C-alpha positions in Angstrom: 196.3 197.9 190.6 196.3 196.7 194.3 199.0 194.0 193.7 202.1 193.9 191.6 200.8 191.0 189.6 197.1 191.4 188.9 196.9 189.0 185.9 195.0 185.8 186.1 194.8 182.7 183.9 191.8 181.4 181.9 191.5 178.5 184.3 191.3 180.8 187.3 188.7 183.0 185.5 186.6 179.8 184.8 186.6 178.9 188.5 185.7 182.5 189.5 182.9 182.7 186.9 181.4 179.4 188.1 181.5 180.5 191.7 180.1 184.0 190.9 177.3 182.8 188.7 175.9 180.2 191.1 175.3 182.6 193.9 171.7 182.8 194.9 170.6 181.2 191.6 171.4 177.7 192.7 169.0 177.9 195.6 166.2 180.0 194.1 166.1 179.1 190.5 164.4 175.7 190.9 161.4 177.2 192.7 161.0 180.0 190.2 161.2 177.9 187.1 159.0 175.2 188.6 156.4 177.9 189.4 156.5 178.8 185.7 157.0 175.5 183.9 156.0 172.9 186.4 157.8 169.5 185.9 159.2 170.8 182.6 161.3 173.3 184.5 164.6 171.4 184.0 164.0 171.7 180.2 163.5 175.5 180.6 166.8 175.7 182.6 168.6 173.7 180.0 167.4 176.0 177.2 168.1 179.1 179.3 171.6 177.9 180.1 172.4 177.4 176.4 171.3 181.0 175.7 173.5 182.2 178.6 176.4 180.3 177.1 175.8 182.0 173.8 175.9 185.4 175.5 179.3 184.6 177.0 180.5 184.5 173.4 179.1 188.1 172.9 181.0 189.3 176.0 184.2 187.6 175.1 184.1 188.7 171.4 183.8 192.3 172.5 186.5 191.8 175.2 189.0 190.2 172.8 188.7 193.2 170.5 189.5 195.6 173.4 191.8 193.6 175.6 193.2 196.6 177.5 189.8 198.2 178.1 186.7 197.8 180.3 183.1 198.8 179.5 184.0 202.3 180.7 186.5 202.9 177.9 184.6 200.8 175.3 181.3 202.6 175.8 183.0 206.0 175.6 184.9 205.0 172.5 181.8 203.7 170.7 179.3 206.4 171.9 180.4 209.6 173.7 182.0 210.2 177.1 178.7 211.4 178.8 176.9 208.3 177.5 179.7 206.0 178.5 179.9 207.5 182.0 176.1 207.1 182.4 176.2 203.5 181.3 179.2 202.8 183.6 177.6 204.5 186.6 174.4 202.5 186.0 176.4 199.3 185.9 178.1 200.2 189.2 174.8 200.8 190.8 173.3 197.6 189.5 176.3 195.6 190.8 176.1 197.2 194.2 172.4 196.7 194.6 172.7 193.1 193.4 175.5 192.3 195.9 173.6 193.8 198.7 170.4 191.8 198.0 172.4 188.6 197.6 174.1 189.3 200.9 170.7 189.8 202.6 169.4 186.5 201.2 172.6 184.8 202.4 172.1 186.3 205.9 168.5 185.2 206.0 169.5 181.7 205.0 172.3 181.5 207.6 169.9 182.9 210.2 167.3 180.2 209.5 169.7 177.3 209.4 172.6 178.1 211.7 172.9 181.5 213.5 169.3 181.7 214.8 169.9 184.6 217.3 172.5 186.5 215.4 171.3 189.9 214.0 171.3 190.2 210.3 173.6 193.3 210.3 176.3 191.4 212.2 176.4 188.5 209.6 176.3 191.0 206.8 179.1 193.1 208.3 181.3 190.1 209.0 181.0 188.9 205.4 181.5 192.4 204.0 184.7 192.9 205.9 186.2 189.6 204.7 185.1 190.3 201.1 186.4 193.9 201.3 189.8 192.8 202.5 190.2 190.2 199.7 189.1 192.7 197.1 191.7 195.3 198.2 194.5 192.8 197.8 193.8 192.5 194.1 192.3 190.3 191.5 195.1 187.7 191.5 194.3 187.1 195.2 190.6 186.5 194.4 191.6 184.2 191.5 194.0 182.0 193.7 191.4 181.9 196.5 188.7 180.9 194.1 190.8 178.2 192.5 191.5 176.6 195.9 187.9 176.9 197.1 186.5 175.5 193.9 188.1 172.1 194.7 186.9 172.0 198.3 183.4 173.1 197.3 182.7 170.9 194.4 184.0 167.5 195.8 181.3 167.3 198.5 178.8 168.9 196.2 179.3 166.2 193.6 179.0 163.5 196.3 175.6 164.8 197.3 174.6 165.1 193.6 175.5 161.4 193.0 173.5 160.4 196.1 170.5 162.4 195.0 170.7 160.8 191.5 170.4 157.3 193.0 167.7 158.1 195.5 165.4 160.5 193.6 161.9 159.4 192.4 162.0 160.1 188.7 158.2 159.4 188.3 157.8 163.0 189.6 159.2 164.2 186.2 156.3 162.8 184.3 154.5 163.7 182.1 157.2 165.3 180.0 156.4 168.4 178.0 153.0 168.7 179.7 153.2 172.5 179.9 152.7 175.0 177.1 155.5 176.7 175.1 154.7 180.0 176.8 155.2 178.4 180.3 158.5 176.9 179.3 159.6 180.2 177.6 158.8 182.0 180.9 161.0 179.5 182.7 163.8 180.1 180.1 163.5 183.8 180.8 163.8 183.3 184.6 166.9 181.1 183.9 168.7 183.6 181.7 168.0 186.4 184.2 169.3 184.3 187.1 172.9 184.4 185.9 173.6 187.7 187.6 177.4 188.3 187.5 177.8 187.7 183.8 178.3 191.4 183.5 181.7 191.0 185.2 182.9 190.0 181.8 182.6 193.6 180.8 185.5 194.3 183.2 187.8 191.3 183.4 189.8 191.4 180.1 192.5 193.8 181.2 193.4 191.3 183.9 193.7 188.2 181.8 197.1 186.7 181.0 195.9 185.4 177.6 192.7 187.2 176.7 192.7 185.7 173.1 192.0 182.3 174.6 189.1 183.4 176.7 186.3 182.5 174.3 186.8 178.7 174.5 187.3 178.9 178.3 184.2 181.0 179.0 182.1 178.7 176.7 183.3 175.7 178.7 182.5 177.4 182.0 179.1 178.4 180.7 178.2 174.8 179.8 179.5 173.5 183.1 177.2 176.0 184.9 174.3 175.1 182.7 174.8 171.4 183.2 174.8 171.7 187.0 171.9 174.2 187.1 169.8 171.8 185.0 170.8 168.8 187.1 170.0 170.5 190.4 166.6 171.6 189.0 165.8 168.1 187.7 166.8 166.4 191.0 164.8 168.9 193.1 161.7 168.1 191.1 162.4 164.4 191.3 162.8 164.4 195.1 159.9 166.7 196.0 157.6 166.9 193.1 156.5 170.1 191.4 153.8 171.0 193.8 156.0 170.7 196.8 158.9 172.6 195.3 156.9 175.8 194.7 155.9 175.9 198.4 159.5 175.8 199.7 161.6 178.9 200.0 165.0 177.2 199.6 164.1 173.8 198.0 167.7 172.9 197.1 168.9 173.2 200.7 165.9 171.2 201.9 166.6 168.5 199.3 170.2 168.2 200.5 169.0 167.9 204.1 166.6 165.1 203.2 169.5 163.0 201.8 170.9 160.3 203.9 174.6 159.3 203.5 175.1 155.6 204.1 176.9 155.1 207.4 177.3 158.8 207.8 178.0 160.3 211.2 176.6 163.7 210.0 173.1 164.6 211.0 172.7 167.3 208.4 173.9 166.9 204.9 172.7 170.4 203.9 175.8 171.7 205.6 177.7 170.9 202.4 175.3 172.9 200.4 175.5 175.8 202.9 179.3 175.7 202.6 179.0 175.8 198.8 176.7 178.7 199.0 178.8 180.6 201.5 181.8 180.3 199.1 179.6 181.4 196.2 178.3 184.5 198.0 181.9 185.3 199.1 183.0 185.1 195.5 180.2 187.2 194.1 180.3 189.9 196.8 184.1 190.2 196.7 183.8 190.4 192.9 181.2 193.1 193.2 183.4 195.2 195.5 186.4 194.8 193.4 184.8 195.6 190.0 182.8 198.6 191.3 185.9 200.2 192.7 187.5 199.6 189.2 184.5 201.2 187.6 184.8 204.3 189.8 188.5 204.5 189.3 188.3 204.3 185.5 185.3 206.7 185.3 187.6 209.5 186.5 189.4 211.4 183.7 192.7 211.5 185.5 192.1 208.7 188.0 192.7 211.1 190.9 191.2 208.7 193.5 192.7 205.2 193.3 190.5 202.1 193.4 191.6 201.3 197.0 190.1 204.5 198.4 186.6 203.7 196.8 186.3 200.4 198.8 184.8 201.9 202.0 182.2 203.9 200.1 181.2 200.8 198.1 181.0 198.6 201.2 178.7 201.1 203.0 176.3 201.1 200.0 176.2 197.3 199.8 175.7 197.1 203.6 172.8 199.5 203.5 171.2 197.7 200.6 171.5 194.4 202.6 169.9 195.6 205.8 167.2 197.9 204.5 164.6 195.4 203.2 162.1 194.5 205.9 162.1 190.7 205.3 163.2 188.0 202.9 160.1 188.3 200.8 160.8 192.0 200.1 164.4 191.1 199.3 163.3 188.5 196.7 160.9 191.1 195.2 163.6 193.7 194.9 166.0 191.1 193.4 163.4 190.1 190.8 163.0 193.7 189.8 166.7 194.2 189.5 167.0 191.1 187.3 164.0 192.1 185.2 165.3 195.6 184.4 169.0 195.8 185.3 169.8 192.3 184.2 167.9 192.6 180.9 169.7 195.7 180.0 173.3 194.9 181.1 173.4 191.2 180.3 171.2 190.9 177.3 170.9 194.3 175.6 174.0 196.3 176.2 176.6 193.7 175.1 174.8 193.1 171.8 174.4 196.8 171.1 178.1 197.4 171.9 179.2 194.6 169.6 176.9 195.8 166.8 178.1 199.4 167.0 181.7 198.1 167.2 181.1 196.1 164.0 179.7 199.1 162.2 182.6 201.3 163.1 185.1 198.7 162.1 183.5 198.3 158.7 183.6 202.1 158.2 187.3 202.1 158.9 188.1 199.5 156.3 
């Protein structure tokens, strides 16, 4: 790999997974689920998070059976080489498009809140260069960086969450279960599809120090993510009310800005949330660059082109995806299409199919 020691611990993987999965979901999920399930959106998020945690078990079960392989080798072993290559190429395209769209939403957010006159392509290019540099150093570097940033991100985040808990108007959550089962199910669907980045578990097991212990660690990370997603959605509804949430593009950031820290010298508390989101986007985009280069390297029969040499090509594709949409509305539309089709296949369908086929072949060998 890029570094001499590219193995990471389960604790480091937990930190990376939490940072990767939050991404744009933490700022867009409340509005989407409230639009579907109203003031019952937090229930939908809770149920969707439980489903997401269960699917981490599917990924980890498959990965623990093939600890030295990624989805490239597993799919070729379980199906055929052409089918495996096609699935791997599709995953690479899905990850690159997703990273580009997340980067564009990030640039729009930064442009609206901080860098008002900075062109989008400048912000996107700056973030890409940083992410590209980190990804070329290796996975261990990402893991150590993520482990450090996790502490600096979650301390102020938890402070703001505690403040929101004590200042929210919980009457906005009533009446409970006032929406139909189909509305809540739609919110559950939005929640499950919002966890883009779960497909990275297809690729991470060759880089774990103790892959056999991954199942418990990933389940714990999944429940942590689910808890905070549910709490954020609940507090957003409690602060604004369901009708106000659906009319806000980034309701979570606006909720943070509305909070007042007692005796605080800060005029804007949403800066903490922006910092949290910058780190999340950094983690998810650098992960995308790293894993796509790994995909391209492993798809080659003789690995003639090393992963390092793929990075520039991948960065160009992600950059083009980030700058091509006309506006943030178009970006959100493309992101929803990617989640609906790419996310459904690679997060919900493919891991289950691979695990079932693997079970069938193992039984035949007994």
